[in-house]
C-alpha positions, 0 to 999 in steps of 0.5 A: 424948800431946803431943810438945812435951816430946820434943826428938826426935820421930823417935826417939819415933816409933821407940819407938812403932813398937816398942810397936805391933808388940810388939817386945821392947826392950833399952834402955840409959838413964841413971837418976836417979843418972846411972848407965847402966842396962840393961833389957829388956821390951815397951813397954806405954805412954807417959805424962807426969808433971811435964812429963816424958815416960816409957815403961813396960815390961811388967816395971814399969820406967818410963824417962824418954824423954829419958834413953834412950841406946840401944834395940835397937841404935838410938842416940838420938844417931843421931836428933840427940842424946839423945832 
């Protein structure tokens, strides 16, 4: 997947590392209704849809990467802002 749609590739790199090492992830993100949500799971894949980048978890959740606030205690803002 190209990274042109991911403003913060360093945070994306960390997500890829979690996926490749099969590290369970606790993810806090903002949903389509602008509500903060929490979920846990293994990152199984990354994909793009309508020019937006997503990750998919083993629990079936699909999360827009630019809407992730925190993953495993790593804040997206520590990498220059919300992903």
